[in-house]
C-alpha positions in Angstrom: 0.5 0.2 0.1 1.3 4.0 -1.0 0.9 6.0 1.3 -0.6 9.3 -0.3 1.0 11.8 2.0 4.7 12.8 1.4 7.3 12.8 4.1 8.5 16.1 4.7 12.2 16.4 5.4 13.9 16.5 9.0 14.9 20.4 9.0 16.4 20.8 12.4 15.7 23.7 14.8 17.7 26.8 14.1 20.1 26.5 17.5 19.4 29.3 20.3 21.0 32.4 20.6 22.9 32.5 24.2 21.9 35.1 26.2 25.2 37.7 27.7 24.9 37.1 31.4 23.6 39.1 33.3 27.5 39.9 35.4 28.7 40.2 32.0 26.8 42.8 30.6 27.2 45.0 34.1 30.8 44.6 33.9 30.9 46.2 29.9 28.5 49.1 31.8 30.5 49.6 34.5 33.8 50.2 32.7 32.0 52.1 30.0 31.0 54.6 32.5 34.5 54.4 33.8 35.3 55.0 29.9 33.4 58.3 29.4 34.6 60.2 33.1 37.8 59.7 31.9 37.1 61.2 28.4 35.3 63.4 29.7 38.0 64.3 32.4 40.4 64.9 30.0 38.8 67.1 27.4 37.1 69.4 30.0 40.5 69.1 31.8 38.5 68.5 35.0 39.7 65.6 37.2 37.4 65.8 39.8 35.1 63.8 37.7 36.5 60.8 38.8 38.4 61.5 41.9 38.8 59.7 45.1 37.5 62.5 47.0 33.9 61.9 45.3 34.3 58.6 44.8 34.3 58.9 48.9 31.7 60.8 49.0 29.8 59.6 46.3 30.0 56.0 48.2 28.8 57.5 51.5 25.5 59.6 49.3 25.2 56.7 47.5 24.5 53.9 50.8 20.3 55.8 52.6 19.6 55.7 48.6 20.8 52.5 48.2 19.1 50.6 51.5 15.8 52.6 50.9 15.7 50.9 47.6 16.2 47.6 48.9 13.4 48.0 51.3 11.7 49.1 48.7 11.8 46.1 46.4 11.2 43.7 49.0 7.8 45.4 49.5 7.4 45.2 45.7 8.3 41.7 45.5 5.6 40.4 48.0 3.0 43.1 45.8 2.7 45.9 48.4 4.1 49.5 46.9 6.0 51.0 49.6 5.9 54.8 49.5 6.2 55.0 52.5 10.0 54.5 52.1 10.8 58.5 53.0 8.9 58.8 56.5 10.2 55.1 57.9 14.1 56.4 56.7 13.1 59.6 58.7 11.7 57.5 62.0 15.1 55.8 61.0 17.3 58.6 61.5 15.7 60.3 64.7 16.2 56.1 66.1 20.0 55.8 65.3 20.2 59.6 67.0 18.6 58.5 69.9 20.0 55.5 70.5 23.8 56.5 69.1 24.1 59.5 71.4 23.6 57.0 74.1 25.2 53.8 73.3 27.3 54.5 70.8 26.8 53.6 66.7 25.7 49.9 67.0 22.7 50.8 68.9 22.4 53.7 66.5 22.1 50.7 63.8 20.2 48.5 66.2 17.3 50.9 66.8 16.8 52.8 63.7 16.3 49.3 61.9 13.9 49.0 65.1 12.0 51.9 64.7 12.1 51.9 60.5 10.9 48.1 61.3 7.9 49.9 63.3 6.4 52.1 60.1 6.9 49.0 58.6 4.5 47.3 60.8 2.0 50.1 60.2 2.4 49.9 56.5 1.8 46.2 56.6 -1.7 46.7 59.0 -3.2 49.2 56.3 -2.6 47.4 53.7 -2.4 44.2 53.5 -4.8 43.0 57.0 -7.3 46.9 55.9 -7.1 46.8 52.6 -6.2 50.5 52.3 -4.9 51.5 48.9 -0.8 51.2 49.0 -0.2 55.2 47.8 -2.9 56.4 50.4 -1.1 54.6 53.5 2.6 55.3 52.2 0.8 59.1 52.2 0.1 58.6 56.1 2.9 57.0 56.9 5.2 59.9 55.4 3.7 62.5 57.1 3.3 60.2 60.7 7.1 60.0 60.6 7.5 63.2 59.9 5.4 64.7 62.5 6.0 62.1 65.2 9.7 62.7 65.1 8.9 66.2 65.2 7.8 65.4 68.2 9.9 63.1 70.0 12.9 65.2 69.1 10.9 68.5 71.1 10.6 65.7 74.1 14.0 64.4 74.3 16.8 66.4 72.1 15.2 70.2 73.3 16.9 69.6 76.9 20.2 68.3 75.8 20.6 70.4 72.8 19.0 73.4 72.9 17.2 72.9 69.4 14.0 71.1 68.7 15.3 70.4 65.4 18.7 68.6 65.7 20.3 65.8 68.6 22.6 65.9 70.3 26.1 65.1 68.8 26.6 60.8 67.6 29.8 58.9 68.1 30.7 57.8 64.3 32.1 54.2 63.3 35.8 54.0 63.1 36.6 53.4 59.5 39.4 51.3 58.1 41.7 51.5 54.4 43.8 49.7 52.9 47.1 51.8 53.5 49.6 50.4 51.2 47.4 50.3 48.1 45.4 53.4 49.1 49.3 55.5 48.3 49.8 52.9 45.3 46.3 54.3 43.9 47.2 57.8 44.8 50.4 57.4 43.0 48.8 56.6 39.8 45.5 59.2 40.5 48.2 61.9 40.8 49.9 60.7 37.0 46.7 62.1 35.5 47.3 59.4 32.7 44.6 58.9 30.8 41.9 56.1 32.1 44.5 54.2 34.0 44.3 57.4 36.7 40.8 57.4 36.5 40.3 53.7 37.2 43.1 54.4 40.6 41.1 57.1 41.9 38.0 55.6 41.4 39.2 52.4 43.3 41.1 54.3 45.6 38.2 56.1 46.9 36.5 52.7 47.2 39.3 51.4 49.4 40.0 54.0 52.1 37.9 55.5 54.9 34.9 52.2 54.3 32.9 51.6 57.4 31.1 49.3 58.8 28.1 50.4 57.6 29.1 50.9 53.7 30.4 46.5 54.4 26.6 45.4 55.7 24.8 47.4 52.9 27.1 45.8 50.2 26.2 42.4 52.0 22.8 43.2 51.8 22.6 43.1 48.6 23.6 39.3 47.3 22.6 38.9 50.4 19.1 40.2 50.0 19.4 38.1 46.4 20.2 35.2 47.5 17.4 34.9 49.5 15.1 36.1 47.1 15.4 34.0 44.3 17.7 31.5 45.7 15.3 29.4 48.5 12.4 28.4 49.3 11.3 31.3 51.5 11.9 33.7 48.3 10.2 32.1 46.7 7.2 32.0 47.5 7.2 36.2 48.4 7.6 36.5 44.6 5.4 34.7 43.9 2.6 36.4 46.4 3.7 39.2 44.6 3.1 37.8 40.9 0.0 36.1 41.1 -1.7 35.5 45.6 -4.1 34.1 44.2 -2.4 31.3 42.6 -0.2 31.3 45.6 -2.7 31.3 47.7 -4.4 27.7 46.3 -1.3 26.4 46.4 -0.8 26.3 50.2 1.2 29.7 50.5 0.8 31.9 52.9 0.1 35.1 51.6 -0.5 37.0 54.0 2.7 36.2 56.0 4.8 36.6 52.9 3.7 40.3 52.6 3.6 41.2 56.3 7.0 39.5 56.3 8.1 41.6 52.8 6.9 44.7 54.2 9.0 44.7 57.7 12.3 44.0 56.3 11.7 46.7 53.9 11.4 49.3 56.6 14.1 47.9 58.7 16.0 48.9 55.5 14.7 51.7 55.3 15.5 53.0 59.2 18.9 51.4 58.4 19.3 54.0 55.6 18.2 56.7 58.0 20.7 55.4 60.2 22.9 56.1 57.0 22.6 59.9 57.5 23.0 60.3 60.7 26.4 58.6 60.7 27.7 60.1 57.9 31.0 61.6 59.4 29.6 65.0 58.0 26.7 65.4 59.7 26.9 62.6 63.6 23.4 64.2 64.4 20.1 64.2 63.2 18.5 66.7 62.3 15.0 67.5 61.1 14.5 66.8 57.2 18.0 65.6 56.6 16.4 62.7 54.3 15.7 65.4 52.0 13.8 62.7 49.9 16.3 60.0 49.8 13.0 58.0 50.6 12.0 58.4 47.2 14.7 58.3 45.3 15.2 54.9 46.6 12.2 54.3 44.9 13.4 55.5 41.8 16.3 53.0 41.4 14.9 50.6 42.0 12.4 51.2 39.8 15.5 52.1 37.1 16.5 48.4 38.6 14.1 46.7 37.4 13.4 45.7 40.5 16.0 43.2 41.1 19.8 44.4 43.2 21.7 44.5 40.5 20.1 47.2 39.0 19.4 48.7 41.8 23.3 48.8 43.0 23.3 50.8 39.4 20.5 53.6 40.4 21.8 54.0 43.5 25.5 54.4 42.3 24.3 57.2 39.7 22.4 59.1 42.2 25.1 59.0 44.9 27.6 60.3 42.0 25.2 63.3 41.1 25.3 64.0 44.3 28.7 63.8 45.5 29.4 65.6 42.5 27.7 68.9 42.9 28.3 68.6 46.9 32.2 68.3 46.2 33.0 70.2 43.5 29.9 72.5 42.6 28.4 73.8 38.8 31.9 74.0 37.4 32.1 70.4 37.5 29.0 69.6 36.8 28.8 71.4 33.8 31.4 69.4 32.6 29.3 66.4 33.4 26.5 67.8 30.8 30.1 67.1 27.8 29.9 63.4 28.9 25.8 63.9 28.3 26.4 64.9 25.4 29.4 62.1 24.2 27.0 59.9 25.9 24.5 60.7 23.9 26.3 61.0 20.5 26.9 56.9 21.1 23.1 56.4 21.6 23.4 58.6 17.8 25.7 55.3 16.6 23.9 52.7 17.9 20.0 53.7 16.6 21.4 53.8 13.6 22.5 50.7 13.1 19.5 49.6 14.4 17.4 51.6 12.1 15.9 53.2 14.7 15.7 57.0 12.8 13.0 58.3 15.2 14.9 57.7 18.2 18.7 58.2 16.5 16.4 62.0 15.9 15.7 62.3 19.0 18.8 61.8 20.3 20.3 64.5 18.0 17.7 66.5 18.6 18.8 66.4 22.8 22.6 66.2 22.4 22.5 69.1 20.5 21.2 71.4 22.9 23.0 70.4 25.9 25.7 71.2 23.8 24.9 74.5 23.4 24.1 74.8 26.8 27.9 73.7 27.5 29.1 76.1 25.5 27.2 79.0 27.4 27.6 78.8 30.9 31.1 78.9 32.4 29.2 77.3 35.5 25.7 75.4 36.7 24.1 78.1 39.0 24.2 77.0 42.1 20.6 77.4 42.3 20.1 74.6 40.2 23.5 72.7 41.4 21.5 70.9 44.3 18.9 69.7 42.5 21.1 68.1 40.8 20.0 64.2 41.9 16.6 64.7 41.1 16.7 65.8 37.6 19.0 62.9 36.7 16.0 61.4 38.2 13.8 62.3 36.1 15.9 61.7 33.4 16.8 58.5 34.5 13.7 56.7 35.2 12.3 58.8 31.7 15.2 56.6 29.5 13.9 53.8 31.2 11.0 53.5 31.4 10.7 51.1 27.8 12.3 48.5 29.8 10.4 47.9 32.8 8.6 44.8 34.4 7.1 45.1 37.6 5.6 41.9 40.0 1.9 41.3 38.3 0.0 41.7 41.3 2.0 44.8 42.6 -0.4 47.7 44.2 -3.4 45.1 44.1 -5.3 44.8 47.4 -5.4 41.1 47.7 -8.3 39.5 50.1 -8.3 35.4 50.3 -11.5 33.5 49.0 
């Protein structure tokens, strides 16, 4: 019997392209950023862009943003939007100053975590148990944090410092430096060689004057990644943020995991507040000292696409912008505008290669406007320099918004059954 069906020839499947590992992409990004800053520093004759002092300042200023963003990551991976990070940071600053004045810096860290966790607990009760809108609850936590700390400062700090807005000085951590390595890197930095001196300056800033809090913050990143992406607990917590009803049908305790995530989120935000109080340039509680860093931490988390590695990059970017304007002022910030022009030039070439004509044209227009701004000013006015981190926040979010993927159930009120 002859079959009327013709046998189709077997066509082998096309080989799948191997995805570039995330760590490799991160290393390429870091190398590209250092190269861009090096060229900008050489062309504009502003070595402060990559100096060790700027790097040290940037690290100190990035710490509270990093910790606040990490707190937001924990909460939002469980499906709870935490706009209240700012209020939890404020509570952490007061707790750190109160305990640090009496018992030292380690007690300050513990108190900051406890006070921030209390703010997280309030947010969890409101959003998880009572189903309050997450944004409304977060705004309320921010107002409560500011009002509560003002009352406590008047009650406790006024008799001690004669100032209801500031605490007495607190003891700082001892810092550590790699003396031999730091001296060798300092010699390379002083030689002012293209790229080599820039890398030496950045590395010297990273290994000089390192506090225990910096080490703790850096260790919390891989620890959070391991807990959330490599353990059963983390899998269940993230499933709650993606589809709580499906997670509940599989026996996952949805309310428990949400509570844990939001309380941890508040503790991390409070630890970010302690980083502000224990900053060597501050060493006290000061009313309003968070300066919106809770919101910037939230922006860094969004920029990082709700993942720890991206969050680190966002916090470093915002901390660098803040540190640069504090140490060097308007002239160096203007030099950074020249670096933005170079970056836009790279983006134009990349978009032309990809045949994205509209995107390339838009990048050209922005690059021309930025270059005209650079050649028309001697320095950025001081009124705008202090807002450099906030402007960077808006620009980064505008660029990064096209590739974001938030947890599917983030911000949704969950009711069992």
